[in-house]
N, C-alpha and C positions, 0 to 999 in steps of 0.2 A: 504493499499500500504506499509506504513512504517513498519507494522508488518511483511509483507512478506520480506522486505528488511533487517530487523534485524535478520532474521534466521541465525544461524551459518553455515548452509550448503549453504547459497546463496553465489555464486561466483560473482566476479566483473562483468563478462559478463551478468549473469542473472539479476543482479541488474540494470545494465544499460538498458537491454532490457525491464524490467518492467517500468522503468522511461520513456523510449521512447514510449512504448505502451500506458501509461497513459498521455503522453505529459506533463511531469513534468521536465522541464529544471532545475528548482531550485534544485530539489532532485538530479538530475544527477550531478550537480556541487558539491554538498555536498559529493556524493559518490567518485568522482574522487579526491577530495582534501584529502581524507583519505588514499589514495594509493600513492605509489611511481611512479610518472609519467615517470621516467627514466628507469624503469624496462622493460624488454621485454615482460613479461606477461601482464603488464598493457597496453602497446602499442598495443599488439595483441587483447586484449579485446576492446580497443578503436577503432581499425581498423574494427573489426567485427560490432561494433555498428554503425560506420560511414557507412558502406555498407548498413545496414538496414535503417538508416536515409535517405540516398539517395533514396532508394527504395520506401520509404513511404512518400517522399516529405516533409521533415522536415528541412527547411533552417536554423532555429535557432540552432537546434541540430547539424547540419553539421558544422556550423561556430564554435560552441563551441568545438566540437571534434577535429577539425583541429588545433585550438589553443592549445588544451590540449596535442597534440602530436600524433594524429592518422596518420597512414601511408597511404597516398593516393595511393601508388603503389599497396597495397593490393587490392584496388578497381579496379585499372586499369587492374591487372592480371586477375580479374574475371569480366571483363566488359560485357562478353557475358551473364553471368548469371544475371547481373544487368539489361541488355536490355530485357531479357526474362521474368524477374519478374515484376509483376504489370504493364504489358504493356497496355497503354491507347488504347481505341478503335480506335481512329483516326490513331495511329501509326500502328495498325494491318491492317487497310485499306491501308495505304501507302505501307506496305510490300506486300500486295496482288497486288496492282496496279503497283508498280515500282520495283519489284524484283521477283526472282524465288521462293520465299518462299511460301510454301503450307499453306494455311489458311483453317481451318475447318469451313465451312459456317454454318452448322446447326448440332446440337447435339440432337439425339433422344434417348429415353430410350429404349434399346433393351431388349431381354429376359435375365433375370438374373441380370440386372442392378438395378432393384427395390430394391434388398437387399442392394446393395452398397449405394444407396441413403438414405435408412433407417438407415444404420450404420454411416451416417454422412460423407461419402467419397464425396468430392466436385467433381462436374462434370465441364468439361471445359465450359467456357461461350461462348455464340454465338459470332462468329467472331474472336475467339481466337484459339491458337494452343498450344499443349503440347510440341512441339518440340523446340529445342534450336535455338536462332538467332545467327548464327555464325558470326565471323568477316568478312568472305567473303560475306555473305548475307548483312551485314551492309554496307560494302563498296560498294556493287552493288546498294544498295538503295540510298546512297549518290551520286553515280556517275550518276544514272538515274535522280535524282532530280536536281543536280547542272549542270550536263552536262560535257562537255569536260574540264571545268575548274578544276574539281576535280581529284586528283591523289590518289590512295589507299595508306593506311598507310604502312610504311616500317618496322614496329615493335614497340617495346615498348620503343625505344629511344625518342619518341616524348614526348611533354609536357602532363602529365596526366590531368592537369586541363583543357587544351584545348580540349582534347578528351571528357571529361565529360561535358564540356560546350556544345559541339555539340549534345551529347545525350539529354541533358536537353532541348535544343531548339527543337529537334524533338519530345520530350515528352510535349512541350509547358509548361515547368515549369520555369517561368520567374525569380523568385527570386533565384532559385538554379543556373540557367544559369549565372545570373549576379554575384553571389557569386564565381562561378568557374572562371569567367572572371577576377575578382579582384586579382586572384592568378596566372594567366598565366604569363609565362616568357616574352612574346611579346604582351603586351596588345593592341597595335594599330592593328597588324595583326589579332589578335583574334577577336577584335571588328568588323573589316571589313569583316572577314569570317562569323561572326554571322549576319551582315547585309545582306550579299549575300544569305546566307541559308534561312533567314526568308523571303527575297523577293521571292525566288524561291518557298517556301512553299505556299505563297499567290497565286501563279500562278497554283498550283495544282488543279485538278478537284474537283468539289463539292462532288464527291463520297467519296474522302478521307478526304478532309478538308471542314467542314461545315461552316456556317455563324458565329457560336460562336467561333470556332477555329480561324477564320480569324481575329476576333476582338483581340484575344490574340496575334496572330502573328503580327498585327499592333503595339500593345503595346510594343512588344519585339523589333521590328524594330526601333521604335522611341527612345527607351531607349538606344539601342546600337548606334544609330546615334548620340545621344547627347554625349555619352562618347567618341565616335571616334572624333567628332568635338573638344571636350575639350582637348583630348590628342594631337591632331594636333596643336591646338593653343598654348598649353603649350610648345610643342617641338619647334614651330616656334619662340616663344619669347626667348627661351634659345639659340638656334642656328639656324637661318633661313636656312643656307646652308646645314647643316646636315639633317634637316627636309625635305627639298625638294629632296635631294638625296635618303633618305630612302623611299620616296613615289614613286620613279621611279625604285628602285632596283627590279629585278624579284624575285618572291617568288616561289620556287620549288613546294610547297604544292599545289599551284593553277596553275599548268602547266606553271610555269615561267611567270605569269602575274604580273604586278606591282600593288602596292596598289591602285594607281590612276585608273588603269583599272578595279580593282575589284569594286571600288566605282562607276565607270561608269556602270558596268554591273548590280549593285544593284540598280541603278537609285536613288542614294542618293544625293539629291540636297544640303543637309546640308554639306556633306563632299566636294562635288564639288564646293561649294560656299565659301570655306575657302580661305584665302589669299594665301597660298602656292600652293593650287591646281589651282587657277586662274592664278598665275604667270607661272606655268608650262604649262598650256593650251595656254596661250598667246605666250610663247616661241615656242611651237610646231606648232602653226598655221602658215601655209605658203600659204595662199590663193593667187590666181591670175592665169593668163593664162600661160600655159607652153611655153617654148621657141621654136623657129623655127616653128612658125605657119605662114602659107602662108598669104601674104598681102591681097589677094582677099577675104580670109575667114574673116579676121578682118574687112575689108571694108563692106562686106555683113552684118556682125553682127551689125556693127554701124548703118547701114541703117534699118535692121529688127532685133531688139533685141529679138524677139520671137525665133530666131534661137538658142539662148542660151540653150534652152531646149533640143536641140539635142547634146548629148555629143561628138559625133564623129566629129562635125564641129569645135568646140573650146574645146580642152581638158584642164581641170583645174588641178592644182596641188592638191593633197590630203591634 
């Protein structure tokens, strides 16, 4: 490997690709230290390597390349290619089940294809497709999984780390998803979105999500629930009033639902059990009988409590 890297014709990009292919992070660090990280040429090579590291699920490489100065916007602009490359089998099933994406179910060797196979031309794997997963298809998939809560992206003005975190969760790459979350501009919102998406993935049919995948999804859910609870507790200790307001402010990305409603929809007992969430729920609760109820109805219910089961007799406040 070092003999290949020491060739005079080897460019920075080819050297980093070799180090990535051989999974040698130590050599990649040595290579980057020899170059000017501020130059555009170096940043471009780092960005291309970052794209390949994300495609090949290399969290340590991704973390190092981001610190070294790789431009995450390059990955965001090519997110369709990232989604289409190295697509996991369960994600292909999700596309088939929850979008209009056409999936090639079976691949057979037709006449004349034997020569291609002998020449080493790879054939599409079963359950995969050679067509590109466009942003429209990806948004359709998210909308069908999440439901009315999800609103399509409005362009590239959104946080690229948030977008990549969502992709990593759909690919069930826990370490990469968590790494992307650590760099999001709004960590609490991103954590709750990850909670909601992982909860909805668990509810998908066994055709798309098998038992092994569900174990990984539960691990992702627990991890993001822990970081969401920790973030809420830290914010509450700093400023309780601001923390409670931030949990009730509508988020346009989730159809103007508040963070508390998102946690409720994700059935996150950890988030709902935090002190600010409990205080908000206690203030919102207005139980009791509505005003202007006829006296005879109240008298009948006092004699026969079973009548409380009939909502039209004694209407309660929500």
